[in-house]
C-alpha positions as CSV (number, residue, x, y, z in Angstrom):
1,X,0.5,-0.3,0.0
2,X,1.3,3.4,-0.9
3,X,2.2,6.1,1.8
4,X,1.2,8.8,0.1
5,X,-2.4,7.8,-0.1
6,X,-5.3,9.4,2.0
7,X,-6.0,8.8,6.0
8,X,-10.0,9.0,5.6
9,X,-10.4,6.0,2.6
10,X,-9.4,3.6,4.9
11,X,-11.2,5.0,8.0
12,X,-14.4,2.5,7.1
13,X,-11.9,-0.2,8.2
14,X,-12.0,1.2,11.5
15,X,-15.2,2.2,13.0
16,X,-15.6,1.4,15.9
17,X,-19.4,-0.5,15.2
18,X,-17.6,-2.7,12.4
19,X,-19.0,-6.6,13.4
20,X,-15.5,-9.0,13.4
21,X,-16.5,-13.2,13.6
22,X,-13.5,-15.0,13.0
23,X,-12.4,-14.0,8.8
24,X,-15.7,-13.1,8.3
25,X,-15.7,-9.3,8.9
26,X,-19.2,-6.2,7.8
27,X,-18.6,-3.1,7.7
28,X,-20.0,0.3,8.6
29,X,-20.1,2.9,6.8
30,X,-21.3,6.4,7.4
31,X,-24.6,8.4,4.8
32,X,-22.9,8.4,1.1
33,X,-24.2,9.7,-2.1
34,X,-22.2,7.8,-4.8
35,X,-21.1,9.6,-8.3
36,X,-23.9,8.0,-9.9
37,X,-26.0,10.2,-7.0
38,X,-27.5,7.4,-5.7
39,X,-27.7,7.5,-1.9
40,X,-26.6,5.3,0.4
41,X,-27.5,5.2,4.3
42,X,-25.6,4.6,7.2
43,X,-25.5,1.0,7.9
44,X,-23.9,-2.3,8.1
45,X,-22.6,-2.7,3.6
46,X,-23.4,-6.4,2.9
47,X,-22.7,-8.0,0.1
48,X,-23.1,-6.6,-2.8
49,X,-24.1,-3.4,-1.2
50,X,-26.3,-3.3,0.0
51,X,-27.1,-1.7,3.1
52,X,-28.9,-2.6,6.4
53,X,-29.2,-1.1,10.3
54,X,-29.9,-4.5,11.6
55,X,-27.9,-5.4,13.7
56,X,-28.4,-9.2,14.1
57,X,-28.9,-9.8,10.1
58,X,-25.0,-8.1,10.1
59,X,-24.1,-10.7,12.8
60,X,-25.7,-13.2,10.9
61,X,-23.9,-11.7,7.4
62,X,-20.2,-12.3,9.1
63,X,-21.1,-15.7,10.1
64,X,-22.2,-17.3,7.5
65,X,-18.8,-15.4,5.7
66,X,-16.4,-16.8,8.2
67,X,-18.3,-20.7,8.1
68,X,-17.6,-20.2,4.2
69,X,-13.8,-20.5,4.9
70,X,-13.6,-23.4,8.2
71,X,-15.3,-25.0,5.7
């Protein structure tokens, strides 16, 4: 990784609401609007880019990701 990279660009990986379960990780992201103008609400970012504000769902996804790697 380049040392001249913007430190804010990886801040999402340090959010206190991130969920880690073994090899599974679901990051929490703040609300944003992407370049195409589509709004993304604050919440856990699930595979495929979907977001949820339900912690239990995000934890279940992190568990599932972990289980895919330990089989």
